[in-house]
N, C-alpha and C positions, 0 to 999 in steps of 0.2 A: 599288303600288310604293313609296309613302312609308311605309307600315307595314313592308314588308320591310326598308327601309333602316333604320328605327328598330330593328327586331328584331335586325338583323345588328349594329348599332352596340352595342346593350345586350349582346349575346353577346359581342362583342369586349371590352368593358369588363369584363364579368364574367370573362373568361379572363385578362385582363391583371391583375386584382386577385388571382385565385387563384395565378397563378405568381409574382406580385411580393410575396406575403405572407412575411414573416419567420418563420421556424419554429424553435422550439427543438428541437434535434437530440437529443431523448431516447433515440433509439435508438442513439447513439454508445456504444460500449463504453468503460468506464473502465479504462485498462490497470492501474492500481494495484489496483483490486478484483479484476481478473482474476487477479492473482498469488495470491490467497488469503490475503495477509498482513494485510489490515485486520481488526482485532478485538483482543481480549484473550487473552493466552497467559499460562499459569502454568508455573512451571518444574517439570521432572519428572526432571531428570538433569543431571550434570556430570562432567567428567572430563579426563584428559590421555591422548592416544593412544588405546589400547583399554582403558584402566583407568578404571572408575567411581570417583568420589570417595565416601568413606564420610561425608561431612558430612551433616547433617540438612538436607534441603532443604524449606524452608518460606518462605513470606511473600514471594515474588519474583514480579512480574508485569510483563510487557511488553505494552504496548498500542500499536497503531498506528492511525492515524486519517489519513483523507484530508483534503487541504487544498482551497482553493477552485478550484484548477484541476483540473477533472475529466478532463483529457486528458493528463496527465504521470505520471511515476513518483515524484512527491515527495510527502511527507506530513509528519505530526507524530507524535512518539512521546512516551510516558511511561513511564519505568522506575522501578518501586518495589520497593526491596530493604529489607524490614523497616522500612517507613515512611519511608525516605530516598528522596526523589523526584528523579529527574534527568529533564529533558524537553528537547525541542528539535525539530530537524527531520531528516528522512531522504531519502535518494535511492536507488532501486534501480536497479542496472545488470543487466539481464537477460542480456546477452551474457556477462558474467563471473559471474553470480549472486552479487553482492554487495550488501550494505546499507551504505551510508556515512552515519553518524550525525554530526551536528553539534549540540553542547550549547548552552544559552543563552549559555554563556561562550566560544563559538566553538571549543572543543576538538573534534577530529574523530577518529574511528576508522572502520575499514572491517572488516567481517566477511563471510565466505562464507556462504550460506544454502541449505538445502532445506526444501521442505515436501512432507510425505508422509502422507496419512491423518490430517490435522489435528494432525500433529507438526511443529514448526518446530525445525530444528537449525541453530544458529549456531556458527562456529568461526574461529580465526585460529591462525597458526603463530608460536610463539615459538622461534627457532632452528629446530630439527627436530622440536620437540613440538606435536602438534596440540591445542589447548585448545578443548573443546566444551561446549555447553550446549544441553539440549533443553528445549522448552516444549510444553505441550498447549494446543490452542485451547479456549477457554471459550464456552459458549453464551450 
């Protein structure tokens, strides 16, 4: 009887330890990564309304990085245009499909976006003109 009591006590202690252990929830999906935005993007098109610009497109990349909070839609960005670097933070609003950028100087801008087949398109309206830029995701 004494052995049964000890065995039950040890089993109960073992079950309590298992259920009380803190776990790192590694299976939780990171919503920012799920958007497909994280990574480096290189420019491949620009225009106004349905007219593509004739400018030579080169040397412009946009990189999106995750921040320390893996459960939100906030991150960091680096915009490199011909070696001129602008960086800051961004927030994605999935209800409106927008990216809200905040530079290191606290300047903000909001762009609409879509991602299809590793092509990111961002745009904004200037009066009735739709100004758009497309980027291709780099590996």
